A tleap script that builds the chain and sets N, CA, C and O, in Angstrom:
source leaprc.protein.ff14SB
mol = sequence {
  NMET ARG ARG LEU ASP GLN ALA LEU ASP TYR
  PHE ARG ALA THR PRO LYS ARG ASN THR ALA
  SER TYR ASN ALA MET VAL SER GLY PHE VAL
  LYS TYR GLY ARG ILE GLU GLU ALA SER ARG
  LEU PHE GLU GLU ILE PRO ARG LYS ASN VAL
  ILE SER TYR THR ALA MET ILE ASP GLY TYR
  MET LYS ILE GLY GLU VAL ASP LYS ALA ARG
  ALA LEU PHE ASP TYR MET ARG CYS LYS ASN
  VAL VAL SER TRP THR VAL MET ILE SER GLY
  TYR VAL GLU ASN GLY ARG PHE ASP GLU ALA
  ARG VAL LEU PHE GLU GLU MET PRO GLU SER
  SER LYS ASN VAL VAL ALA VAL THR ALA TYR
  ASP HIE GLY VAL CLEU
}
set mol.1.N position { -9.674 -12.299 13.548 }
set mol.1.CA position { -10.748 -11.286 13.109 }
set mol.1.C position { -10.964 -10.437 14.575 }
set mol.1.O position { -10.922 -9.218 14.743 }
set mol.2.N position { -11.227 -11.587 15.641 }
set mol.2.CA position { -11.595 -11.223 16.743 }
set mol.2.C position { -10.984 -10.201 17.559 }
set mol.2.O position { -11.539 -9.338 18.239 }
set mol.3.N position { -9.203 -10.530 17.309 }
set mol.3.CA position { -8.410 -10.019 17.898 }
set mol.3.C position { -8.257 -8.067 17.224 }
set mol.3.O position { -8.043 -7.049 17.883 }
set mol.4.N position { -8.496 -8.249 15.590 }
set mol.4.CA position { -8.500 -6.848 15.182 }
set mol.4.C position { -9.655 -6.119 15.590 }
set mol.4.O position { -9.631 -4.897 15.450 }
set mol.5.N position { -10.507 -6.587 15.997 }
set mol.5.CA position { -12.053 -6.055 16.395 }
set mol.5.C position { -11.513 -5.376 18.026 }
set mol.5.O position { -11.756 -4.229 18.402 }
set mol.6.N position { -10.853 -6.273 18.699 }
set mol.6.CA position { -10.607 -5.844 20.124 }
set mol.6.C position { -9.120 -4.829 19.759 }
set mol.6.O position { -8.900 -4.074 20.705 }
set mol.7.N position { -8.527 -4.740 19.091 }
set mol.7.CA position { -7.477 -3.758 18.746 }
set mol.7.C position { -7.700 -2.223 18.274 }
set mol.7.O position { -7.074 -1.196 18.532 }
set mol.8.N position { -9.283 -2.578 17.173 }
set mol.8.CA position { -9.835 -1.453 17.104 }
set mol.8.C position { -10.691 -0.722 18.436 }
set mol.8.O position { -10.998 0.464 18.314 }
set mol.9.N position { -11.007 -1.349 19.508 }
set mol.9.CA position { -11.813 -0.817 20.295 }
set mol.9.C position { -10.664 -0.188 20.993 }
set mol.9.O position { -10.884 0.973 21.338 }
set mol.10.N position { -9.344 -0.725 21.325 }
set mol.10.CA position { -8.630 -0.366 21.972 }
set mol.10.C position { -7.932 1.087 21.290 }
set mol.10.O position { -7.552 1.853 22.176 }
set mol.11.N position { -7.815 1.344 20.573 }
set mol.11.CA position { -7.297 2.318 19.444 }
set mol.11.C position { -8.560 3.469 19.775 }
set mol.11.O position { -8.447 4.687 19.916 }
set mol.12.N position { -9.785 2.616 19.841 }
set mol.12.CA position { -10.518 3.963 19.605 }
set mol.12.C position { -10.664 4.655 21.144 }
set mol.12.O position { -10.954 5.850 21.197 }
set mol.13.N position { -10.499 4.044 22.148 }
set mol.13.CA position { -10.587 4.335 23.343 }
set mol.13.C position { -9.069 5.282 23.507 }
set mol.13.O position { -9.088 6.210 24.316 }
set mol.14.N position { -8.063 5.066 22.888 }
set mol.14.CA position { -6.971 5.512 23.196 }
set mol.14.C position { -6.888 7.143 22.775 }
set mol.14.O position { -6.827 7.335 21.561 }
set mol.15.N position { -6.880 8.246 23.566 }
set mol.15.CA position { -7.180 9.811 23.577 }
set mol.15.C position { -6.212 10.165 22.402 }
set mol.15.O position { -6.563 10.669 21.335 }
set mol.16.N position { -4.884 9.808 22.776 }
set mol.16.CA position { -3.916 10.149 21.642 }
set mol.16.C position { -3.082 9.567 20.899 }
set mol.16.O position { -1.899 9.469 21.222 }
set mol.17.N position { -3.723 8.934 19.424 }
set mol.17.CA position { -3.510 8.585 18.615 }
set mol.17.C position { -2.652 9.224 17.387 }
set mol.17.O position { -2.968 10.238 16.766 }
set mol.18.N position { -1.485 8.410 17.165 }
set mol.18.CA position { -0.575 8.956 15.998 }
set mol.18.C position { -0.367 8.348 14.867 }
set mol.18.O position { -0.877 7.233 14.756 }
set mol.19.N position { 0.184 8.724 14.071 }
set mol.19.CA position { 0.231 8.053 12.811 }
set mol.19.C position { 0.770 6.636 12.438 }
set mol.19.O position { 0.571 5.956 11.431 }
set mol.20.N position { 1.539 6.392 13.596 }
set mol.20.CA position { 2.283 4.956 13.817 }
set mol.20.C position { 0.872 4.191 14.137 }
set mol.20.O position { 0.719 3.172 13.462 }
set mol.21.N position { -0.115 4.482 14.988 }
set mol.21.CA position { -1.046 3.920 15.314 }
set mol.21.C position { -1.724 3.615 14.396 }
set mol.21.O position { -1.884 2.487 13.929 }
set mol.22.N position { -2.343 4.952 13.943 }
set mol.22.CA position { -3.424 4.780 12.133 }
set mol.22.C position { -2.667 4.042 11.352 }
set mol.22.O position { -3.321 3.386 10.542 }
set mol.23.N position { -1.241 3.876 11.285 }
set mol.23.CA position { -0.737 2.575 10.254 }
set mol.23.C position { -0.742 1.378 10.541 }
set mol.23.O position { -0.911 0.488 9.707 }
set mol.24.N position { -0.549 1.185 11.808 }
set mol.24.CA position { -0.971 -0.325 12.352 }
set mol.24.C position { -1.928 -1.126 12.184 }
set mol.24.O position { -1.889 -2.338 11.968 }
set mol.25.N position { -3.316 -0.024 12.345 }
set mol.25.CA position { -4.467 -0.827 12.265 }
set mol.25.C position { -4.650 -0.481 10.770 }
set mol.25.O position { -5.375 -1.352 10.288 }
set mol.26.N position { -4.378 0.214 10.056 }
set mol.26.CA position { -5.136 0.217 8.296 }
set mol.26.C position { -3.945 -1.243 8.396 }
set mol.26.O position { -4.407 -2.369 8.209 }
set mol.27.N position { -2.982 -1.127 8.590 }
set mol.27.CA position { -2.160 -2.586 7.923 }
set mol.27.C position { -3.134 -3.850 8.360 }
set mol.27.O position { -3.570 -4.623 7.507 }
set mol.28.N position { -3.442 -3.993 9.795 }
set mol.28.CA position { -4.312 -4.943 10.042 }
set mol.28.C position { -5.222 -5.111 9.678 }
set mol.28.O position { -5.803 -6.134 10.040 }
set mol.29.N position { -5.744 -4.363 8.923 }
set mol.29.CA position { -7.547 -4.449 7.949 }
set mol.29.C position { -7.157 -4.847 6.802 }
set mol.29.O position { -7.764 -5.737 6.206 }
set mol.30.N position { -6.113 -4.268 6.323 }
set mol.30.CA position { -5.675 -4.916 4.606 }
set mol.30.C position { -5.074 -6.168 4.991 }
set mol.30.O position { -4.996 -6.975 4.065 }
set mol.31.N position { -4.700 -6.488 5.927 }
set mol.31.CA position { -3.719 -8.061 5.768 }
set mol.31.C position { -5.459 -8.910 6.132 }
set mol.31.O position { -5.542 -10.066 5.718 }
set mol.32.N position { -6.490 -8.433 6.727 }
set mol.32.CA position { -7.683 -9.533 7.128 }
set mol.32.C position { -8.360 -8.996 5.546 }
set mol.32.O position { -9.542 -9.287 5.362 }
set mol.33.N position { -7.680 -8.285 4.510 }
set mol.33.CA position { -8.960 -7.885 3.708 }
set mol.33.C position { -10.550 -7.084 4.081 }
set mol.33.O position { -11.710 -7.261 3.708 }
set mol.34.N position { -9.838 -6.115 5.039 }
set mol.34.CA position { -11.135 -5.691 5.350 }
set mol.34.C position { -10.732 -4.042 5.114 }
set mol.34.O position { -10.275 -3.187 5.872 }
set mol.35.N position { -11.169 -4.034 3.558 }
set mol.35.CA position { -10.201 -2.812 2.769 }
set mol.35.C position { -11.339 -1.514 3.261 }
set mol.35.O position { -10.802 -0.498 3.703 }
set mol.36.N position { -12.503 -1.532 3.209 }
set mol.36.CA position { -13.422 -0.759 3.647 }
set mol.36.C position { -13.083 0.058 4.869 }
set mol.36.O position { -13.037 1.287 4.917 }
set mol.37.N position { -12.847 -0.809 5.870 }
set mol.37.CA position { -12.274 -0.469 7.133 }
set mol.37.C position { -11.176 0.455 7.387 }
set mol.37.O position { -11.023 1.343 8.224 }
set mol.38.N position { -10.205 -0.148 6.112 }
set mol.38.CA position { -8.883 0.107 6.206 }
set mol.38.C position { -8.871 1.556 5.774 }
set mol.38.O position { -8.196 2.489 6.210 }
set mol.39.N position { -9.808 1.522 4.783 }
set mol.39.CA position { -10.050 2.957 3.914 }
set mol.39.C position { -10.297 3.905 4.960 }
set mol.39.O position { -9.445 4.748 5.241 }
set mol.40.N position { -11.457 3.830 5.592 }
set mol.40.CA position { -11.903 4.838 6.745 }
set mol.40.C position { -11.044 5.222 7.512 }
set mol.40.O position { -10.975 6.430 7.739 }
set mol.41.N position { -10.136 4.319 8.140 }
set mol.41.CA position { -9.422 4.719 9.160 }
set mol.41.C position { -8.011 5.703 8.378 }
set mol.41.O position { -7.379 6.560 8.995 }
set mol.42.N position { -7.776 5.344 7.031 }
set mol.42.CA position { -6.824 5.771 6.323 }
set mol.42.C position { -7.346 7.482 6.026 }
set mol.42.O position { -6.533 8.406 5.990 }
set mol.43.N position { -8.376 7.607 5.892 }
set mol.43.CA position { -9.073 8.764 5.625 }
set mol.43.C position { -9.282 10.056 7.158 }
set mol.43.O position { -9.641 11.233 7.172 }
set mol.44.N position { -8.871 9.135 8.224 }
set mol.44.CA position { -9.055 9.861 9.284 }
set mol.44.C position { -7.440 10.122 9.698 }
set mol.44.O position { -7.268 10.945 10.596 }
set mol.45.N position { -6.292 9.512 9.137 }
set mol.45.CA position { -5.198 9.856 9.528 }
set mol.45.C position { -4.921 11.597 9.480 }
set mol.45.O position { -4.903 12.193 8.402 }
set mol.46.N position { -4.768 12.116 10.458 }
set mol.46.CA position { -4.088 13.755 10.429 }
set mol.46.C position { -2.867 13.673 9.225 }
set mol.46.O position { -2.905 14.215 8.121 }
set mol.47.N position { -1.840 12.874 9.756 }
set mol.47.CA position { -0.917 13.276 8.731 }
set mol.47.C position { -0.417 12.181 8.397 }
set mol.47.O position { 0.406 11.566 9.075 }
set mol.48.N position { -1.055 11.678 6.854 }
set mol.48.CA position { -0.405 10.739 6.333 }
set mol.48.C position { 1.036 10.808 6.020 }
set mol.48.O position { 1.532 11.915 5.808 }
set mol.49.N position { 1.966 9.438 5.955 }
set mol.49.CA position { 3.090 9.165 5.662 }
set mol.49.C position { 3.169 8.014 4.285 }
set mol.49.O position { 2.199 7.568 3.672 }
set mol.50.N position { 4.484 7.741 4.061 }
set mol.50.CA position { 4.479 6.660 3.234 }
set mol.50.C position { 4.048 5.945 3.458 }
set mol.50.O position { 3.165 5.527 2.709 }
set mol.51.N position { 4.312 5.388 4.466 }
set mol.51.CA position { 3.730 3.873 5.083 }
set mol.51.C position { 2.457 3.940 5.336 }
set mol.51.O position { 2.058 2.959 5.962 }
set mol.52.N position { 1.597 4.785 5.072 }
set mol.52.CA position { -0.185 5.033 4.916 }
set mol.52.C position { -0.221 4.697 3.937 }
set mol.52.O position { -0.627 3.564 3.677 }
set mol.53.N position { 0.096 5.353 3.220 }
set mol.53.CA position { -0.184 5.259 1.633 }
set mol.53.C position { 0.159 3.925 1.196 }
set mol.53.O position { -0.709 3.233 0.664 }
set mol.54.N position { 1.567 3.406 1.396 }
set mol.54.CA position { 1.665 2.135 0.845 }
set mol.54.C position { 0.870 1.037 1.037 }
set mol.54.O position { 0.811 0.086 0.257 }
set mol.55.N position { 0.041 1.186 2.420 }
set mol.55.CA position { -0.800 0.011 3.216 }
set mol.55.C position { -2.279 0.070 2.591 }
set mol.55.O position { -3.122 -0.812 2.751 }
set mol.56.N position { -2.490 1.458 1.725 }
set mol.56.CA position { -4.050 1.231 1.333 }
set mol.56.C position { -3.515 1.041 0.203 }
set mol.56.O position { -4.281 0.245 -0.341 }
set mol.57.N position { -2.415 1.337 -0.731 }
set mol.57.CA position { -1.850 0.615 -2.031 }
set mol.57.C position { -2.322 -0.663 -2.205 }
set mol.57.O position { -3.255 -1.128 -2.860 }
set mol.58.N position { -1.396 -1.186 -1.406 }
set mol.58.CA position { -1.753 -2.697 -1.126 }
set mol.58.C position { -2.979 -3.157 -1.002 }
set mol.58.O position { -3.209 -3.930 -1.932 }
set mol.59.N position { -3.902 -3.039 -0.266 }
set mol.59.CA position { -4.666 -3.239 -0.015 }
set mol.59.C position { -5.515 -3.102 -1.204 }
set mol.59.O position { -6.012 -4.124 -1.677 }
set mol.60.N position { -5.741 -1.953 -1.745 }
set mol.60.CA position { -6.403 -1.844 -2.982 }
set mol.60.C position { -6.293 -2.878 -4.090 }
set mol.60.O position { -7.195 -3.291 -4.819 }
set mol.61.N position { -4.718 -3.289 -4.068 }
set mol.61.CA position { -3.974 -3.958 -5.317 }
set mol.61.C position { -4.758 -5.524 -4.777 }
set mol.61.O position { -5.303 -6.184 -5.662 }
set mol.62.N position { -4.781 -5.996 -3.508 }
set mol.62.CA position { -4.999 -7.078 -3.110 }
set mol.62.C position { -6.778 -7.539 -3.458 }
set mol.62.O position { -7.270 -8.667 -3.433 }
set mol.63.N position { -7.374 -6.363 -3.734 }
set mol.63.CA position { -8.812 -6.630 -4.172 }
set mol.63.C position { -9.183 -6.493 -5.646 }
set mol.63.O position { -10.315 -6.698 -6.085 }
set mol.64.N position { -8.123 -6.127 -6.367 }
set mol.64.CA position { -8.097 -5.873 -7.845 }
set mol.64.C position { -8.429 -4.326 -8.095 }
set mol.64.O position { -8.542 -4.027 -9.284 }
set mol.65.N position { -8.576 -3.453 -7.306 }
set mol.65.CA position { -9.045 -1.944 -7.283 }
set mol.65.C position { -7.431 -1.346 -7.509 }
set mol.65.O position { -6.696 -0.847 -6.657 }
set mol.66.N position { -7.169 -1.580 -8.936 }
set mol.66.CA position { -5.538 -1.152 -9.567 }
set mol.66.C position { -6.027 0.426 -9.719 }
set mol.66.O position { -5.096 1.165 -9.400 }
set mol.67.N position { -6.759 0.877 -9.961 }
set mol.67.CA position { -6.851 2.535 -10.483 }
set mol.67.C position { -6.703 2.984 -8.970 }
set mol.67.O position { -5.690 3.499 -8.498 }
set mol.68.N position { -7.663 2.756 -8.409 }
set mol.68.CA position { -7.355 3.054 -6.847 }
set mol.68.C position { -6.042 3.316 -6.653 }
set mol.68.O position { -5.409 4.367 -6.542 }
set mol.69.N position { -5.745 2.167 -6.633 }
set mol.69.CA position { -4.345 2.191 -5.741 }
set mol.69.C position { -3.056 3.007 -6.746 }
set mol.69.O position { -1.988 3.362 -6.248 }
set mol.70.N position { -3.343 3.169 -7.951 }
set mol.70.CA position { -2.751 4.150 -8.915 }
set mol.70.C position { -2.712 5.724 -8.649 }
set mol.70.O position { -1.723 6.454 -8.716 }
set mol.71.N position { -4.226 6.126 -8.285 }
set mol.71.CA position { -4.737 7.297 -8.251 }
set mol.71.C position { -3.694 7.692 -6.491 }
set mol.71.O position { -3.120 8.772 -6.350 }
set mol.72.N position { -3.678 6.789 -5.587 }
set mol.72.CA position { -3.179 6.943 -4.615 }
set mol.72.C position { -1.590 7.262 -4.656 }
set mol.72.O position { -0.967 8.213 -4.184 }
set mol.73.N position { -1.153 6.122 -5.394 }
set mol.73.CA position { 0.510 6.259 -5.698 }
set mol.73.C position { 0.713 7.695 -6.018 }
set mol.73.O position { 1.401 8.488 -5.375 }
set mol.74.N position { -0.053 7.953 -7.219 }
set mol.74.CA position { 0.311 9.555 -8.042 }
set mol.74.C position { 0.183 10.583 -6.993 }
set mol.74.O position { 0.863 11.604 -6.893 }
set mol.75.N position { -0.793 10.181 -6.208 }
set mol.75.CA position { -0.898 11.290 -5.157 }
set mol.75.C position { 0.054 11.452 -4.328 }
set mol.75.O position { 0.204 12.612 -3.944 }
set mol.76.N position { 1.013 10.390 -3.766 }
set mol.76.CA position { 2.072 10.719 -2.867 }
set mol.76.C position { 2.940 11.695 -3.062 }
set mol.76.O position { 3.118 12.160 -4.188 }
set mol.77.N position { 3.370 11.982 -2.352 }
set mol.77.CA position { 4.099 13.084 -2.328 }
set mol.77.C position { 6.063 12.675 -2.460 }
set mol.77.O position { 6.903 13.121 -3.241 }
set mol.78.N position { 6.158 11.899 -1.582 }
set mol.78.CA position { 7.057 10.951 -1.209 }
set mol.78.C position { 6.946 9.522 -1.612 }
set mol.78.O position { 5.891 8.934 -1.374 }
set mol.79.N position { 7.902 8.925 -2.183 }
set mol.79.CA position { 7.918 7.540 -2.366 }
set mol.79.C position { 8.831 7.228 -2.070 }
set mol.79.O position { 9.806 7.979 -2.101 }
set mol.80.N position { 8.893 5.777 -1.591 }
set mol.80.CA position { 10.214 4.915 -1.331 }
set mol.80.C position { 10.350 3.745 -2.058 }
set mol.80.O position { 9.581 3.335 -2.927 }
set mol.81.N position { 11.489 3.168 -1.609 }
set mol.81.CA position { 11.337 1.612 -2.302 }
set mol.81.C position { 10.140 0.466 -2.140 }
set mol.81.O position { 9.754 -0.306 -3.017 }
set mol.82.N position { 9.740 0.557 -0.992 }
set mol.82.CA position { 8.619 -0.172 -0.891 }
set mol.82.C position { 7.244 0.251 -1.555 }
set mol.82.O position { 6.392 -0.588 -1.849 }
set mol.83.N position { 7.110 1.391 -1.736 }
set mol.83.CA position { 5.904 1.743 -2.271 }
set mol.83.C position { 5.960 1.530 -4.077 }
set mol.83.O position { 5.059 1.106 -4.800 }
set mol.84.N position { 7.048 1.889 -4.382 }
set mol.84.CA position { 7.553 1.513 -5.588 }
set mol.84.C position { 6.982 -0.151 -6.233 }
set mol.84.O position { 6.377 -0.605 -7.204 }
set mol.85.N position { 7.500 -0.524 -5.231 }
set mol.85.CA position { 7.756 -2.281 -5.307 }
set mol.85.C position { 6.302 -2.483 -4.979 }
set mol.85.O position { 5.655 -2.832 -5.966 }
set mol.86.N position { 5.601 -2.359 -3.858 }
set mol.86.CA position { 4.172 -2.722 -4.062 }
set mol.86.C position { 3.148 -2.253 -5.022 }
set mol.86.O position { 2.073 -2.846 -5.109 }
set mol.87.N position { 3.433 -1.191 -5.768 }
set mol.87.CA position { 2.792 -0.979 -6.747 }
set mol.87.C position { 3.092 -1.718 -8.174 }
set mol.87.O position { 2.242 -2.205 -8.919 }
set mol.88.N position { 4.512 -1.684 -8.377 }
set mol.88.CA position { 4.667 -2.799 -9.517 }
set mol.88.C position { 4.256 -4.409 -9.573 }
set mol.88.O position { 3.814 -5.028 -10.540 }
set mol.89.N position { 4.598 -4.990 -7.961 }
set mol.89.CA position { 4.344 -6.037 -8.224 }
set mol.89.C position { 2.680 -6.641 -7.988 }
set mol.89.O position { 2.290 -7.790 -8.192 }
set mol.90.N position { 1.746 -5.268 -7.414 }
set mol.90.CA position { 0.571 -5.420 -7.695 }
set mol.90.C position { -0.248 -5.229 -9.078 }
set mol.90.O position { -1.439 -5.511 -9.207 }
set mol.91.N position { 0.675 -4.650 -10.193 }
set mol.91.CA position { 0.165 -5.111 -11.333 }
set mol.91.C position { 0.737 -5.708 -12.114 }
set mol.91.O position { 0.381 -5.584 -13.285 }
set mol.92.N position { 1.914 -6.643 -11.767 }
set mol.92.CA position { 2.059 -7.776 -12.169 }
set mol.92.C position { 0.873 -8.947 -11.536 }
set mol.92.O position { 0.300 -9.731 -12.291 }
set mol.93.N position { 0.633 -8.911 -10.077 }
set mol.93.CA position { -0.537 -9.722 -9.690 }
set mol.93.C position { -1.908 -9.503 -10.499 }
set mol.93.O position { -2.578 -10.493 -10.795 }
set mol.94.N position { -2.206 -8.594 -10.752 }
set mol.94.CA position { -3.236 -8.236 -11.232 }
set mol.94.C position { -2.967 -8.157 -12.487 }
set mol.94.O position { -3.271 -7.096 -13.031 }
set mol.95.N position { -2.345 -9.198 -13.296 }
set mol.95.CA position { -2.157 -9.045 -14.669 }
set mol.95.C position { -1.742 -8.093 -15.367 }
set mol.95.O position { -1.685 -8.424 -16.552 }
set mol.96.N position { -1.444 -7.120 -15.189 }
set mol.96.CA position { -1.199 -5.744 -15.954 }
set mol.96.C position { 0.232 -5.371 -15.952 }
set mol.96.O position { 0.838 -4.434 -15.433 }
set mol.97.N position { 0.664 -6.556 -16.815 }
set mol.97.CA position { 2.407 -6.263 -16.820 }
set mol.97.C position { 2.989 -5.204 -17.704 }
set mol.97.O position { 4.089 -4.680 -17.533 }
set mol.98.N position { 1.940 -4.880 -18.893 }
set mol.98.CA position { 2.593 -3.729 -19.570 }
set mol.98.C position { 2.504 -2.413 -18.536 }
set mol.98.O position { 3.512 -1.710 -18.596 }
set mol.99.N position { 1.602 -2.011 -17.711 }
set mol.99.CA position { 1.726 -1.264 -16.458 }
set mol.99.C position { 2.959 -1.378 -15.987 }
set mol.99.O position { 3.763 -0.448 -16.060 }
set mol.100.N position { 3.198 -2.370 -15.530 }
set mol.100.CA position { 4.057 -2.751 -14.624 }
set mol.100.C position { 5.507 -2.331 -15.367 }
set mol.100.O position { 6.277 -1.647 -14.693 }
set mol.101.N position { 5.816 -2.623 -16.415 }
set mol.101.CA position { 7.024 -2.732 -16.960 }
set mol.101.C position { 7.312 -0.838 -17.361 }
set mol.101.O position { 8.403 -0.271 -17.425 }
set mol.102.N position { 6.056 -0.289 -17.553 }
set mol.102.CA position { 6.274 0.999 -17.787 }
set mol.102.C position { 6.641 1.725 -16.537 }
set mol.102.O position { 7.390 2.701 -16.567 }
set mol.103.N position { 5.998 1.148 -15.185 }
set mol.103.CA position { 6.319 1.896 -14.052 }
set mol.103.C position { 8.145 1.435 -13.406 }
set mol.103.O position { 9.063 1.934 -12.755 }
set mol.104.N position { 7.873 0.470 -13.965 }
set mol.104.CA position { 9.464 0.223 -13.786 }
set mol.104.C position { 10.625 0.974 -14.038 }
set mol.104.O position { 11.611 1.274 -13.365 }
set mol.105.N position { 10.100 1.288 -15.642 }
set mol.105.CA position { 10.974 2.082 -16.354 }
set mol.105.C position { 10.992 3.555 -15.762 }
set mol.105.O position { 11.992 4.249 -15.952 }
set mol.106.N position { 9.892 4.056 -15.036 }
set mol.106.CA position { 9.671 5.708 -14.524 }
set mol.106.C position { 10.210 5.389 -13.045 }
set mol.106.O position { 10.156 6.334 -12.258 }
set mol.107.N position { 10.790 4.009 -12.510 }
set mol.107.CA position { 11.178 3.704 -11.230 }
set mol.107.C position { 12.501 4.497 -11.417 }
set mol.107.O position { 13.198 4.380 -12.425 }
set mol.108.N position { 12.884 5.553 -10.061 }
set mol.108.CA position { 14.201 6.274 -10.155 }
set mol.108.C position { 15.115 5.183 -9.814 }
set mol.108.O position { 14.702 4.152 -9.283 }
set mol.109.N position { 16.454 5.396 -10.130 }
set mol.109.CA position { 17.552 4.180 -10.063 }
set mol.109.C position { 17.893 3.785 -8.929 }
set mol.109.O position { 18.398 2.685 -8.701 }
set mol.110.N position { 17.626 4.726 -8.035 }
set mol.110.CA position { 18.152 4.632 -6.734 }
set mol.110.C position { 17.402 4.120 -5.925 }
set mol.110.O position { 17.680 3.908 -4.745 }
set mol.111.N position { 16.017 3.781 -6.663 }
set mol.111.CA position { 14.797 2.582 -6.059 }
set mol.111.C position { 14.579 1.536 -6.228 }
set mol.111.O position { 13.801 0.866 -5.550 }
set mol.112.N position { 15.409 1.038 -7.458 }
set mol.112.CA position { 15.202 -0.051 -8.222 }
set mol.112.C position { 16.294 -1.036 -7.191 }
set mol.112.O position { 17.483 -0.853 -6.930 }
set mol.113.N position { 15.347 -2.125 -6.751 }
set mol.113.CA position { 16.038 -2.876 -5.857 }
set mol.113.C position { 16.151 -4.000 -6.434 }
set mol.113.O position { 15.930 -3.991 -7.645 }
set mol.114.N position { 16.509 -5.270 -5.810 }
set mol.114.CA position { 16.586 -6.941 -6.219 }
set mol.114.C position { 15.458 -6.948 -6.811 }
set mol.114.O position { 15.262 -6.710 -8.002 }
set mol.115.N position { 14.693 -7.215 -6.015 }
set mol.115.CA position { 13.238 -7.531 -6.253 }
set mol.115.C position { 12.587 -7.318 -7.634 }
set mol.115.O position { 12.131 -8.160 -8.408 }
set mol.116.N position { 12.652 -6.143 -7.732 }
set mol.116.CA position { 11.924 -5.475 -9.003 }
set mol.116.C position { 12.545 -5.473 -9.856 }
set mol.116.O position { 12.079 -5.174 -10.956 }
set mol.117.N position { 14.131 -5.880 -9.652 }
set mol.117.CA position { 15.420 -6.105 -10.668 }
set mol.117.C position { 15.244 -7.437 -11.693 }
set mol.117.O position { 15.123 -7.601 -12.906 }
set mol.118.N position { 15.324 -8.604 -10.045 }
set mol.118.CA position { 14.961 -9.401 -10.590 }
set mol.118.C position { 13.486 -9.983 -11.269 }
set mol.118.O position { 13.645 -10.956 -12.006 }
set mol.119.N position { 12.588 -9.676 -11.164 }
set mol.119.CA position { 11.487 -9.507 -11.954 }
set mol.119.C position { 11.460 -9.227 -13.173 }
set mol.119.O position { 10.757 -9.868 -13.956 }
set mol.120.N position { 12.306 -8.111 -13.584 }
set mol.120.CA position { 12.668 -7.638 -14.596 }
set mol.120.C position { 13.472 -8.546 -15.351 }
set mol.120.O position { 12.969 -8.965 -16.394 }
set mol.121.N position { 14.708 -8.970 -15.015 }
set mol.121.CA position { 15.313 -9.594 -15.532 }
set mol.121.C position { 14.503 -11.172 -16.460 }
set mol.121.O position { 14.692 -11.582 -17.605 }
set mol.122.N position { 13.448 -11.793 -15.152 }
set mol.122.CA position { 12.845 -12.746 -15.661 }
set mol.122.C position { 11.712 -12.541 -16.825 }
set mol.122.O position { 11.072 -13.435 -17.378 }
set mol.123.N position { 11.651 -11.491 -16.994 }
set mol.123.CA position { 10.470 -11.166 -17.983 }
set mol.123.C position { 9.157 -11.065 -17.420 }
set mol.123.O position { 8.157 -11.220 -18.121 }
set mol.124.N position { 9.101 -10.812 -16.185 }
set mol.124.CA position { 8.007 -10.245 -15.651 }
set mol.124.C position { 7.488 -8.999 -16.140 }
set mol.124.O position { 6.405 -8.724 -16.657 }
set mol.125.N position { 8.718 -8.154 -15.803 }
set mol.125.CA position { 8.367 -6.989 -16.138 }
set mol.125.C position { 9.137 -6.276 -17.159 }
set mol.125.O position { 8.808 -5.139 -17.497 }
savepdb mol mol.pdb
quit
């Protein structure tokens, strides 16, 4: 945790922050369960991308804030295989199997990957 705080100090001292540096900090806070801090940084990101949104969706799912995760997911203009998979697995991890199944069915065929298909085949989805 101390290293994360040191990284934040360095990040704040850096005059030219970019989306990648914001994403790294948000992901770090999510990894250590510091979702409120991750959320504050997420709101500061001038140009959010699929990585930004997916990191926050993952964070919200990890703390059981499924509806917040879904709101972000629905707001995203561009989704990728990772964002779909994080959302579906988050539903499963939070015991919301029916919603996972529905979202899997909505997932574009081009995004259905081996992990999602395997979960579906094993009755999880």
